[in-house]
DOMI-671293 format. One record per residue (C-alpha): residue number from 1; residue in one letter; chain; y, x negated, z. Coordinates in Angstrom, 3 decimals, decimal comma. Each point is the difference from the previous one (the first is absolute). Layout:
<rs>
resi resn chain north east up
NUM A A Y X Z
...
</rs>
This chain:
<rs>
resi resn chain north east up
1 M A -6,576 20,646 28,741
2 T A 2,962 2,351 0,281
3 E A -2,345 2,972 0,103
4 T A -2,052 -1,610 2,773
5 K A 3,156 -0,807 1,938
6 D A 1,204 3,569 -0,384
7 L A -3,390 1,303 1,109
8 T A 0,142 -2,309 2,991
9 S A 3,425 1,308 0,995
10 L A -1,112 3,582 -0,560
11 S A -3,099 -0,564 2,127
12 V A 1,917 -1,627 2,846
13 N A 2,450 2,902 -0,011
14 A A -2,877 2,499 -0,121
15 I A -1,238 -1,481 3,283
16 R A 3,497 0,252 1,451
17 F A 0,588 3,592 -0,998
18 L A -3,399 1,284 1,020
19 A A 0,881 -1,343 3,446
20 I A 3,525 1,419 -0,083
21 D A -1,157 3,431 -1,173
22 A A -2,896 0,242 2,454
23 V A 2,215 -0,884 2,958
24 E A 2,662 2,413 -1,208
25 K A -2,488 2,853 -0,389
26 A A -1,529 -0,675 3,420
27 K A 3,489 -0,334 1,519
28 S A -1,572 -2,882 1,922
29 G A -0,999 -3,595 -0,649
30 H A 1,168 -3,507 -0,817
31 P A 1,302 -0,399 -3,566
32 G A 1,889 -3,291 0,391
33 M A -2,861 -2,497 0,086
34 P A -1,930 1,494 -2,969
35 M A 3,195 -0,063 -2,048
36 A A 0,527 -3,668 0,832
37 M A -3,561 -1,272 -0,361
38 A A -1,177 2,052 -2,996
39 P A 0,075 -3,118 -2,246
40 L A -2,439 -1,810 2,292
41 A A -2,332 3,007 0,181
42 Y A 0,065 0,225 -3,800
43 L A -0,759 -3,700 -0,376
44 L A -2,857 -0,053 2,506
45 Y A -1,803 3,121 -1,202
46 R A 0,711 -0,422 -3,723
47 E A -0,347 -3,774 -0,464
48 V A -1,144 -1,990 3,014
49 M A -2,680 1,827 1,975
50 R A -3,584 0,571 -1,081
51 H A -0,784 3,556 1,063
52 N A -1,804 3,021 -1,352
53 P A 1,536 3,467 0,467
54 L A -3,384 1,487 -0,976
55 D A -1,665 -1,732 2,971
56 P A 2,521 -0,731 2,768
57 S A -2,782 -1,496 2,158
58 W A -1,165 -2,591 -2,557
59 P A -0,896 -2,904 2,325
60 N A 1,690 -2,806 -1,965
61 R A 3,317 1,775 -0,518
62 D A 3,261 -1,586 1,069
63 R A 1,325 1,723 3,104
64 F A 3,572 1,260 0,393
65 V A 1,302 0,806 3,473
66 L A 3,291 1,865 0,317
67 S A 0,910 -1,303 3,428
68 A A 3,368 1,722 -0,344
69 G A -1,841 3,310 0,126
70 H A 3,171 2,064 0,272
71 G A 0,449 -0,708 -3,726
72 S A -3,231 1,838 -0,758
73 M A 1,382 1,671 -3,113
74 L A 0,155 -3,420 -1,681
75 L A -3,772 -0,246 0,365
76 Y A -0,693 3,634 -0,877
77 A A 2,141 -0,234 -3,136
78 V A -1,691 -3,119 -1,340
79 L A -3,486 1,302 0,863
80 H A 0,779 3,206 -1,892
81 L A 1,383 -1,800 -3,033
82 T A -2,831 -2,525 -0,294
83 G A -2,715 2,660 -0,024
84 Y A -1,290 0,476 3,540
85 D A -1,173 3,451 1,067
86 L A 3,442 0,969 1,240
87 S A 1,492 2,782 -2,075
88 L A 3,631 0,844 -0,628
89 D A -0,537 3,143 2,049
90 E A -0,900 -2,203 2,965
91 I A 3,172 -2,033 -0,549
92 K A 1,948 3,269 0,096
93 R A -1,728 0,849 3,293
94 F A 1,209 -3,186 1,692
95 R A -0,089 0,327 3,805
96 Q A -1,435 3,521 -0,140
97 W A -3,005 1,405 1,860
98 G A -3,309 -1,042 -1,553
99 S A 1,509 -2,124 -2,780
100 K A -1,331 -3,405 -1,054
101 T A 3,521 -1,347 0,404
102 P A 0,700 -0,085 3,758
103 G A 3,167 -1,544 1,400
104 H A -1,695 -3,359 0,547
105 P A -3,064 -1,279 -1,901
106 E A -3,303 0,989 1,586
107 Y A -3,238 -1,862 -0,667
108 G A -2,840 2,269 -1,107
109 H A 2,412 2,795 -0,859
110 T A 1,635 -1,177 -3,226
111 P A -1,903 -1,843 -2,767
112 G A 1,302 -3,557 -0,283
113 V A 1,405 -0,266 3,525
114 E A -1,632 -3,015 1,674
115 V A 1,447 0,257 3,519
116 T A 1,779 2,604 2,115
117 T A 3,509 -1,384 0,429
118 G A 3,284 1,069 1,499
119 P A 0,062 -1,602 3,458
120 L A 1,820 -3,130 -1,085
121 G A -1,819 -3,308 0,104
122 Q A -3,438 1,617 -0,171
123 G A -0,393 -0,153 -3,775
124 I A 0,744 -3,686 -0,474
125 S A -2,150 -0,841 3,031
126 T A -2,952 2,084 -1,186
127 A A 0,349 -1,663 -3,412
128 V A -0,603 -3,361 1,686
129 G A -3,422 1,327 1,022
130 M A -0,679 1,183 -3,552
131 A A 0,913 -3,399 -1,421
132 L A -2,175 -1,664 2,640
133 A A -2,944 2,187 -1,037
134 E A 0,472 -1,048 -3,645
135 R A 0,127 -3,679 0,974
136 K A -3,143 0,258 2,115
137 L A -2,017 2,048 -2,501
138 A A 0,926 -2,402 -2,791
139 A A -1,102 -2,975 2,097
140 E A -3,222 1,711 0,956
141 F A -1,078 1,433 -3,352
142 N A 1,731 -1,705 -2,935
143 R A -1,919 -2,710 -1,827
144 P A 1,122 -2,324 -2,830
145 G A 0,446 2,106 -3,094
146 H A -0,491 3,194 2,006
147 E A 3,324 0,925 1,636
148 V A -0,897 3,587 0,832
149 V A 2,503 0,239 2,877
150 D A 3,433 -0,867 -1,361
151 H A 3,014 2,193 0,685
152 Y A 3,474 -0,028 1,532
153 T A 1,658 1,969 2,768
154 Y A 3,610 0,913 -0,803
155 V A 2,390 1,404 2,589
156 L A 3,450 1,561 -0,183
157 A A 1,706 -0,471 3,348
158 S A 3,402 1,058 1,303
159 D A 2,479 -1,615 2,355
160 G A -1,455 2,196 2,729
161 D A -3,511 -1,291 -0,666
162 L A 1,196 -3,560 0,498
163 M A 1,956 0,910 3,142
164 E A -3,048 1,450 1,759
165 G A -1,825 -2,536 2,137
166 I A -3,436 0,862 -1,364
167 S A 0,904 -1,358 -3,443
168 G A 0,886 -3,347 1,563
169 E A -3,352 -0,127 1,788
170 A A -1,992 0,783 -3,142
171 S A 2,122 -2,131 -2,316
172 S A -0,404 -3,009 2,264
173 L A -3,776 0,395 -0,268
174 A A 0,160 0,475 -3,780
175 G A 1,803 -3,340 -0,261
176 T A -2,486 -1,714 2,299
177 W A -2,856 1,402 -2,077
178 K A 1,642 -0,892 -3,371
179 L A -0,613 3,431 -1,515
180 S A 1,151 -0,945 -3,479
181 K A -0,750 3,378 -1,568
182 L A 2,418 1,832 2,279
183 I A 3,357 0,566 -1,716
184 V A 2,731 1,875 1,868
185 F A 3,213 1,285 -1,561
186 W A 2,864 0,435 2,448
187 D A 2,401 2,767 -1,008
188 D A 3,109 -1,912 1,054
189 N A 2,547 2,804 -0,325
190 H A 2,202 -0,885 3,022
191 I A -0,100 3,612 1,246
192 S A -1,683 1,644 2,995
193 I A 0,354 3,484 1,455
194 D A 2,832 -1,053 2,312
195 G A 1,917 -1,733 -2,794
196 S A 0,059 -3,605 -1,180
197 T A -2,933 -2,146 1,073
198 D A 2,603 -2,479 1,294
199 L A 0,267 2,256 3,048
200 A A -3,299 -1,350 1,317
201 F A -1,788 -2,140 -2,609
202 T A 1,773 -3,221 -0,912
203 E A -2,809 -2,553 0,097
204 D A -1,098 -2,101 -2,949
205 V A -3,158 1,942 -0,799
206 L A -1,205 -2,371 -2,703
207 A A 0,373 -2,973 2,349
208 R A -2,030 1,885 2,594
209 Y A -2,756 0,651 -2,516
210 R A 0,032 -3,592 -1,177
211 A A -0,519 -0,950 3,649
212 Y A -3,015 2,358 0,061
213 G A -1,445 -1,991 -2,905
214 W A 0,914 2,371 -2,823
215 H A 1,250 -0,688 -3,511
216 T A 3,411 1,666 -0,398
217 Q A 2,219 0,941 -2,926
218 R A 3,078 2,074 -0,664
219 V A 0,682 2,363 -2,922
220 E A 3,692 0,806 -0,154
221 D A -0,253 3,317 -1,859
222 A A -2,750 2,604 0,404
223 N A 0,699 1,163 -3,557
224 D A -0,752 -3,436 -1,492
225 L A -3,581 0,508 -1,122
226 E A -0,318 -3,486 -1,482
227 A A 1,077 -1,604 3,274
228 L A -2,553 2,160 1,821
229 R A -2,718 -0,987 -2,470
230 Q A 0,758 -3,688 0,476
231 A A 0,015 0,339 3,801
232 I A -3,387 1,736 -0,064
233 R A -1,460 -2,717 -2,257
234 L A 1,189 -2,719 2,390
235 A A -1,330 1,936 3,008
236 Q A -3,416 0,315 -1,635
237 L A -0,155 -3,768 -0,540
238 D A 0,780 -0,945 3,596
239 E A -2,703 -0,614 2,621
240 R A 2,058 1,772 2,681
241 P A 0,844 3,679 0,507
242 S A 3,269 0,864 -1,696
243 L A 3,135 1,855 1,018
244 I A 2,388 0,903 -2,812
245 A A 3,425 1,222 1,123
246 V A 1,234 2,493 -2,581
247 R A 3,706 0,797 0,224
248 S A 0,281 3,702 -0,698
249 H A 2,538 2,797 0,278
250 I A -1,142 3,019 1,951
251 G A 0,701 3,228 -1,898
252 Y A 0,494 -2,012 -3,193
253 G A 2,147 1,789 -2,584
254 S A 1,198 2,745 2,337
255 P A 3,392 0,551 1,642
256 K A -1,753 -0,851 3,288
257 Q A -1,219 -3,410 -1,203
258 D A 0,037 -2,674 2,737
259 S A 0,576 2,611 2,694
260 H A -2,285 0,921 2,880
261 K A 0,544 3,598 -1,157
262 A A -2,379 -0,710 -2,899
263 H A -2,817 -0,875 2,391
264 G A -1,397 3,094 1,672
265 E A 1,560 3,108 -1,498
266 P A 0,212 1,696 -3,408
267 L A 2,847 -1,188 -2,212
268 G A 1,326 3,542 -0,439
269 P A 0,532 1,888 -3,289
270 E A 3,312 -1,626 -0,921
271 A A -1,249 -3,535 0,664
272 V A -3,197 0,721 -1,938
273 E A 1,954 1,100 -3,052
274 A A 2,252 -3,046 0,260
275 T A -3,084 -2,233 0,195
276 R A -1,416 1,634 -3,131
277 R A 3,209 -0,834 -1,824
278 N A 0,209 -3,529 1,389
279 L A -3,567 -0,882 -1,000
280 G A 0,005 1,931 -3,268
281 W A -2,781 2,387 0,983
282 P A 0,538 3,265 -1,916
283 Y A -3,171 1,765 1,126
284 P A -0,156 2,936 2,413
285 P A -1,805 -0,322 3,356
286 F A -3,645 -1,133 -0,236
287 E A 0,053 -0,422 -3,781
288 V A -1,502 -3,276 -1,236
289 P A 0,015 -0,927 -3,716
290 E A -3,457 -0,088 -1,549
291 E A 0,554 -3,552 -1,223
292 V A 0,374 -1,089 3,637
293 Y A -3,328 1,562 0,904
294 R A -1,627 -1,773 -2,960
295 H A 1,642 -3,313 0,900
296 M A -0,901 0,205 3,685
297 D A -3,563 1,321 -0,350
298 M A -2,311 -2,656 1,489
299 R A -3,264 1,895 -0,206
300 E A -1,474 -1,749 -3,034
301 R A 1,083 -3,459 1,102
302 G A -1,288 0,733 3,493
303 R A -3,336 1,155 -1,377
304 A A -0,250 -3,174 -2,092
305 W A 0,748 -2,232 2,998
306 Q A -2,613 1,746 2,085
307 E A -2,609 -0,086 -2,768
308 A A 0,600 -3,732 -0,491
309 W A -0,497 -0,502 3,744
310 E A -3,171 2,077 -0,073
311 Q A -1,327 -2,223 -2,800
312 R A 0,774 -3,042 2,159
313 M A -1,875 1,695 2,828
314 E A -3,016 0,508 -2,281
315 A A -0,019 -3,710 -0,850
316 Y A 0,411 -0,763 3,706
317 A A -2,982 2,218 0,807
318 Q A -2,117 -1,959 -2,455
319 A A 1,096 -3,370 1,354
320 Y A 0,126 0,850 3,722
321 P A -2,006 3,176 0,615
322 D A -0,069 -0,311 3,796
323 L A 3,738 -0,599 0,276
324 Y A 0,630 2,880 -2,391
325 Q A -2,058 2,431 2,062
326 E A 1,710 -1,080 3,207
327 L A 3,492 0,291 -1,493
328 V A -0,711 3,476 -1,403
329 R A -1,409 1,167 3,346
330 R A 3,040 -1,192 1,870
331 L A 2,517 1,383 -2,483
332 K A -1,706 3,394 0,347
333 G A 0,305 -0,244 3,786
334 E A -3,732 0,421 0,522
335 L A -1,234 -1,345 3,322
336 P A -2,969 -2,360 0,112
337 S A -2,927 0,634 2,343
338 L A 1,282 -0,672 3,525
339 P A -1,955 -0,663 3,205
340 Q A -0,839 3,279 1,719
341 E A -1,035 -1,365 3,389
342 P A 2,398 -1,738 2,391
343 P A -0,452 -3,563 1,224
344 A A -1,761 -0,395 3,339
345 F A 2,104 -0,437 3,141
346 D A -1,343 -0,987 3,405
347 K A 3,045 0,167 2,274
348 P A 3,410 1,705 0,295
349 V A 2,307 -1,046 -2,811
350 A A 3,577 0,768 -1,062
351 T A 0,092 2,329 -2,961
352 R A 2,257 -2,493 -1,816
353 A A -2,842 -2,543 0,307
354 A A -2,537 2,622 -1,046
355 S A 2,184 0,718 -3,032
356 G A -0,257 -3,677 -0,925
357 K A -3,795 0,188 0,285
358 A A -0,027 3,123 -2,168
359 L A 2,019 -1,850 -2,639
360 D A -2,417 -2,929 0,206
361 A A -2,783 2,446 -0,863
362 I A 1,867 1,865 -2,745
363 A A 1,981 -2,712 -1,816
364 P A -2,955 -1,796 -1,654
365 H A -1,033 3,297 -1,613
366 M A 3,519 0,989 -1,093
367 P A 1,683 -2,760 -2,036
368 E A 3,055 2,158 -0,671
369 L A 0,813 0,139 3,717
370 L A 3,202 -1,953 0,706
371 G A 1,044 -0,753 3,575
372 G A 3,286 -1,020 1,520
373 S A 2,217 -0,034 3,047
374 A A 3,673 -0,335 0,886
375 D A -0,496 -3,371 1,719
376 L A -2,429 1,435 2,557
377 T A -3,346 -0,901 -1,538
378 P A -1,658 -1,316 3,195
379 S A 1,236 3,043 1,925
380 N A -0,812 2,600 -2,645
381 N A -3,409 -1,479 -0,911
382 T A 0,706 0,881 -3,622
383 Q A -1,437 -3,092 -1,756
384 A A -3,676 0,533 -0,705
385 Q A -2,359 -2,954 -0,102
386 G A 0,095 -1,615 -3,427
387 M A 3,398 1,457 -0,930
388 A A 1,940 -2,979 -1,365
389 D A 3,788 -0,047 0,219
390 F A 1,887 1,137 -3,101
391 S A 2,594 -2,434 -1,370
392 P A 1,442 -0,921 -3,413
393 Q A -2,516 -2,842 0,001
394 N A -2,868 2,319 1,003
395 P A 0,773 3,375 -1,612
396 T A -3,542 1,276 0,500
397 G A 0,364 -0,222 3,802
398 R A -0,564 3,367 1,649
399 Y A 2,149 -0,414 3,086
400 I A 3,773 0,342 -0,187
401 H A 2,396 -1,404 2,574
402 Y A 3,134 2,180 -0,051
403 G A 1,914 -1,824 2,719
404 V A 2,093 2,058 2,415
405 R A 0,749 2,640 -2,626
406 E A -1,594 3,300 1,031
407 H A 2,128 2,170 -2,271
408 G A -0,458 -2,188 -3,059
409 M A -3,724 -0,200 0,728
410 G A -0,297 3,797 0,070
411 A A 1,587 0,410 -3,435
412 I A -1,959 -2,899 -1,510
413 L A -3,245 1,525 1,290
414 N A 0,952 3,241 -1,738
415 G A 0,708 -1,890 -3,235
416 L A -3,347 -1,788 0,111
417 N A -1,811 3,304 0,452
418 L A 2,053 1,858 -2,619
419 H A -0,643 -2,664 -2,611
420 G A -3,759 0,374 0,125
421 G A -2,800 -2,501 0,366
422 Y A 0,550 -0,600 3,719
423 R A -0,195 1,726 3,359
424 A A 2,531 -1,661 2,267
425 Y A 0,539 0,268 3,744
426 G A 2,442 -1,705 2,333
427 G A 0,430 -0,377 3,728
428 T A 2,666 -0,196 2,680
429 F A 0,543 1,308 3,541
430 L A 0,257 3,787 0,304
431 V A 3,484 -0,246 1,487
432 F A 1,168 -1,705 -3,209
433 S A -1,107 2,909 -2,150
434 D A 3,640 0,992 0,526
435 Y A 0,990 -2,864 -2,286
436 M A -2,180 1,260 -2,851
437 R A 0,164 3,754 0,436
438 P A 1,749 0,744 -3,349
439 A A -2,789 -1,814 -1,866
440 I A -2,646 1,887 1,982
441 R A 1,766 3,257 -0,815
442 L A 0,101 -0,775 -3,720
443 A A -3,697 -0,894 0,056
444 A A -0,645 3,447 1,465
445 L A 2,304 1,680 -2,518
446 M A -1,608 -1,790 -2,964
447 G A -3,568 0,409 1,264
448 T A -0,509 -3,774 -0,055
449 P A -3,166 -1,091 1,866
450 T A 1,651 -2,809 1,948
451 V A -1,596 -0,940 3,328
452 F A 2,463 -0,892 2,748
453 V A -1,611 -1,905 2,879
454 F A 1,963 0,397 3,253
455 T A -1,225 -1,893 3,047
456 H A 1,303 -0,289 3,586
457 D A 0,064 3,748 0,178
458 T A 1,198 0,906 3,527
459 I A 1,522 -1,050 3,293
460 A A -3,134 -2,177 0,303
461 L A 2,139 -2,784 -1,464
462 G A 0,920 -0,395 3,629
463 E A 2,233 -2,997 0,599
464 D A 1,754 0,245 -3,384
465 G A 1,794 3,018 1,410
466 P A 1,592 3,139 -1,451
467 T A 1,509 -1,678 -3,093
468 H A -3,525 -0,610 -1,280
469 Q A -1,847 2,943 1,554
470 P A -0,197 2,923 -2,455
471 V A 0,478 3,396 1,617
472 E A 1,309 2,440 -2,616
473 H A -1,442 -1,725 -3,070
474 L A -3,460 1,522 -0,092
475 M A 1,170 3,599 0,073
476 S A 2,906 -0,683 -2,367
477 L A -2,433 -1,399 -2,580
478 R A -2,171 3,102 0,430
479 A A 3,058 2,073 -0,876
480 M A 0,087 -1,512 -3,506
481 P A -1,661 2,219 -2,654
482 N A -2,964 -1,524 -1,852
483 L A -0,284 -3,017 2,302
484 W A -3,338 -0,170 1,776
485 V A 0,281 -1,659 3,408
486 I A -3,211 -1,266 1,619
487 R A -0,114 -1,392 3,527
488 P A -3,620 -1,014 0,702
489 A A -1,389 -0,154 3,528
490 D A -2,359 -2,941 -0,426
491 A A -1,472 -2,540 -2,407
492 Y A -2,304 2,501 -1,700
493 E A 2,668 2,635 -0,536
494 T A 2,114 -2,807 -1,471
495 F A -2,634 -0,791 -2,614
496 Y A -0,172 3,668 -0,995
497 A A 3,808 0,172 -0,093
498 W A -0,065 -2,703 -2,685
499 Q A -2,602 2,020 -1,911
500 V A 2,355 2,983 0,004
501 A A 3,049 -2,061 -0,974
502 L A -1,654 -1,768 -2,933
503 R A -1,601 3,156 -1,375
504 R A 3,265 1,915 0,129
505 K A 1,783 0,102 -3,366
506 E A 2,560 2,747 0,564
507 G A 2,335 -1,810 2,381
508 P A 0,527 -2,738 2,570
509 T A -1,780 -0,554 3,293
510 A A 1,336 -1,599 3,197
511 L A -2,534 -1,659 2,278
512 I A 1,211 -0,221 3,611
513 L A -1,798 -2,752 1,918
514 T A -0,071 -1,390 3,535
515 R A 0,913 -3,445 1,219
516 Q A -2,228 0,298 3,084
517 A A -3,789 0,167 0,059
518 V A -1,515 3,489 0,330
519 P A -3,602 0,977 0,861
520 L A -2,504 0,857 -2,686
521 L A -1,092 3,532 -0,835
522 S A -3,328 1,011 -1,474
523 P A 0,007 -1,109 -3,665
524 E A -1,669 3,261 -1,017
525 K A 2,517 2,165 1,852
526 A A 2,943 -2,090 -1,268
527 K A -0,941 1,044 -3,524
528 G A 1,721 3,261 0,925
529 A A 3,248 -1,852 -0,727
530 L A -0,746 0,676 -3,678
531 R A 1,008 3,620 0,745
532 G A 3,159 -0,893 1,878
533 G A -1,187 1,436 3,308
534 Y A -3,300 0,675 1,712
535 V A -1,678 0,814 3,292
536 L A -0,661 -3,353 1,652
537 E A -1,549 1,223 3,266
538 D A -0,960 3,566 0,778
539 V A -1,564 2,240 2,634
540 E A -1,584 3,424 -0,125
541 N A 2,650 2,721 0,077
542 P A 3,022 -2,281 0,431
543 E A 2,833 1,499 2,011
544 G A 2,639 -2,436 -1,211
545 V A 0,727 -2,699 -2,577
546 I A 1,665 -3,402 0,139
547 V A 1,085 -1,137 -3,455
548 A A 1,264 -3,534 -0,586
549 T A 0,524 -2,741 -2,580
550 G A -0,421 -3,758 -0,044
551 S A -0,261 -1,842 3,304
552 E A 0,716 3,191 1,933
553 V A -3,387 1,415 -1,062
554 H A -1,531 -2,304 2,600
555 L A 2,459 1,309 2,563
556 A A -1,180 3,515 -0,873
557 L A -3,617 -1,024 0,537
558 K A 0,826 -1,320 3,470
559 A A 1,873 3,203 0,825
560 K A -3,016 2,035 -1,124
561 A A -2,204 -2,002 2,391
562 L A 2,385 0,711 2,889
563 L A -0,024 3,708 -0,793
564 A A -3,801 0,027 -0,316
565 E A -0,216 -1,214 3,586
566 K A 1,855 3,188 0,936
567 G A -2,352 2,174 -2,022
568 R A 2,410 0,511 -2,900
569 R A -1,497 0,343 -3,473
570 V A 2,240 -1,946 -2,400
571 R A -0,229 -0,822 -3,691
572 V A 1,658 -3,173 -1,341
573 V A 1,295 0,021 -3,579
574 S A 1,030 -3,088 -1,925
575 L A 2,685 0,919 -2,542
576 P A 0,860 -3,183 -1,918
577 S A 1,742 1,826 -2,865
578 F A 1,949 3,269 0,161
579 E A 0,213 0,127 -3,806
580 L A -3,656 -0,647 -0,738
581 F A -1,007 2,485 2,692
582 A A 2,340 2,614 -1,475
583 A A -1,717 -0,467 -3,371
584 Q A -3,347 1,137 1,474
585 P A -1,196 3,634 -0,240
586 E A 1,454 2,274 2,649
587 A A -3,448 0,738 1,407
588 Y A -0,596 -3,685 0,665
589 R A 3,406 -0,458 1,614
590 Q A -0,571 2,966 2,304
591 S A -3,434 -1,307 0,935
592 V A 1,625 -3,258 1,162
593 L A 3,078 1,505 1,666
594 P A -0,873 3,625 0,812
595 P A 3,078 2,256 0,086
596 G A 0,842 1,164 3,510
597 L A -1,943 -2,725 1,790
598 P A 2,335 -1,806 2,461
599 T A 0,866 -3,321 -1,620
600 V A 1,833 -3,121 1,143
601 A A 1,096 -2,673 -2,480
602 V A 0,479 -3,613 1,021
603 E A 1,787 -2,596 -2,112
604 A A 2,307 -2,875 0,941
605 G A 2,862 1,288 -2,119
606 V A 2,419 2,879 -0,191
607 S A -1,504 3,392 0,815
608 L A 1,855 1,833 -2,784
609 G A -2,508 1,333 -2,544
610 W A -3,013 0,304 2,267
611 E A 0,814 3,650 0,754
612 R A -2,036 1,003 -3,076
613 Y A -3,166 -1,154 1,756
614 A A 0,642 -0,006 3,736
615 Q A 1,697 2,039 2,732
616 K A 0,808 -3,114 2,020
617 V A 0,713 -3,591 -1,054
618 V A -0,270 -3,268 1,861
619 G A 2,460 -1,900 -2,179
620 L A 2,987 -2,297 0,186
621 D A 3,440 1,491 -0,613
622 R A 1,905 -3,148 0,941
623 F A -0,015 -3,646 -1,042
624 G A -2,475 -2,493 1,422
625 A A 0,488 -2,961 2,336
626 S A -0,731 -3,707 0,213
627 A A -2,978 -0,862 2,215
628 P A -3,722 -0,714 -0,389
629 Y A -1,411 2,929 -1,953
630 P A -2,387 1,386 2,651
631 E A 2,964 0,291 2,336
632 V A 2,161 1,609 -2,692
633 Y A -2,704 2,616 -0,618
634 E A -0,360 0,703 3,708
635 K A 3,731 0,176 0,760
636 L A 0,588 2,336 -2,948
637 G A -2,783 2,351 1,042
638 F A -2,810 -0,809 -2,389
639 T A -2,812 0,174 2,551
640 P A -3,286 1,948 0,092
641 E A 1,254 1,809 3,104
642 R A 3,129 1,295 -1,703
643 V A -1,922 1,156 -3,084
644 A A -2,623 1,725 2,153
645 G A 2,710 1,613 2,092
646 A A 1,766 1,325 -3,103
647 L A -3,156 1,804 -1,121
648 E A -0,664 1,288 3,514
649 E A 3,439 1,581 -0,006
650 L A -0,954 1,933 -3,135
651 L A -3,385 0,987 1,418
</rs>
């Protein structure tokens, strides 16, 4: 027992000093939190969690989300020690170019990292989506005696995580949904960058979480492993999500303990040596005793857990072959056969309504498709026919009501898609993409195939006025790397936009949809939306081009007709997606928008960004106004005459 206790202490200190030494060598980083929470990391990865370092993507693993991503060396140290493909050399290269140990954990970059974290509040909120995915998959696929989906989501969150509003949004939903396999540890160290948390954070956090519907506990000492074990056991038995407040001491064991100076800067050589003496660590930088490596190595246990699960899966395949095949397909992320032809339309229709019809066509063929909206379902048209509401009483429901929580919704969507087994999308008004932009950005950074549905896309909101009329949003979303933005011009382009979004696996897609009805294009021509941009109407030897997106494509067509009456030969290009168009071969792009041909762009949003395609822009570099939308368009200059005149000026 004494030997085990000594090995435990050695292992906890090995985590601490790998973090200390890496930060010191990099001359950059956050040593304080890893020093404080090393006992919890040891306990989770060595005793509590079922995980396999040999296969970090094993589907039934327990997930760990380091929401306090600034303490990344805590995670890197424990991944290294337990046998993940993260060498000591990589630990020594902490925060250096090309290393597997960047300043904050990055999904897809480092084996064992489940979520990209760092922007506070995002990790815990994304974890809610991961726990929701586990709950739904278990309800959908488990059968008596065949619990093939059965794992926990553990989170380490900081004071800052719980201060950010997004965590409140997501935590409220987790309580409503009774996500019992979500267990969050709050690093309650009383310190923030500015100093004591009392400067700005004096609420009763546990009371707040109890009000959300969570099970709460307090562990008075982060070094008390038995108290942590008992708290975890109680959390696992409760039917609610759990928050465990763990009283810790930032920079534990160092002269800077309990000081904000231990948070975001190296301890310094003198303080490091003092910490080595205080904690009885005689080893030089980056040296770990072999007995610690042997004690911490989880590869064989991980392999055994996974093999036992695979045997359960074999029995499941025998008992429920159809369910087994479906579960395997979805865990691999393989798409089923989807409808290739759009629904029929016989009159002008808003693209938000056309999006709903597209979902009606697709959803029956794609059982992993999960819909949702931030309390705007009738406006977003995001609930496909036959999609039942999700609730704790109906966990197999495929439609999720997020309430007025755009930011929380964005992170939860990312968590659902990261977990595997589902493809989740969610809707709100385009103007409210501002409320969820950090989650959209992280989806793009992680390459998560989340679909963001944004309706009410322009000043065509009319009477709602400038607070609800997006102007800068479309172009600002286009500025985000790896986010594909698609603004279809009609019902048929909308169907093909969904085809693009659902087939995309390398990153998120934003669909930008109208509130007002727009005329129909030729279904065959609209298929050009699959290439991001195409020639919609042409003439022999065109002398000029009008390029447009969304509802303004129809404005371009009217302008072309006016110019034709004057003998002008004009091509009209529909360009629903800059990003998809840019991914086409250069020869195709030049065939659509020939270099040197006078070109006018028209879009009811800011003109910034259109200079790559056009010499002149009919745009909107001001906010909108409150009035019926046809009048707003006319007063702000979105008329066929103005568009035609702009091209005539170039000609």
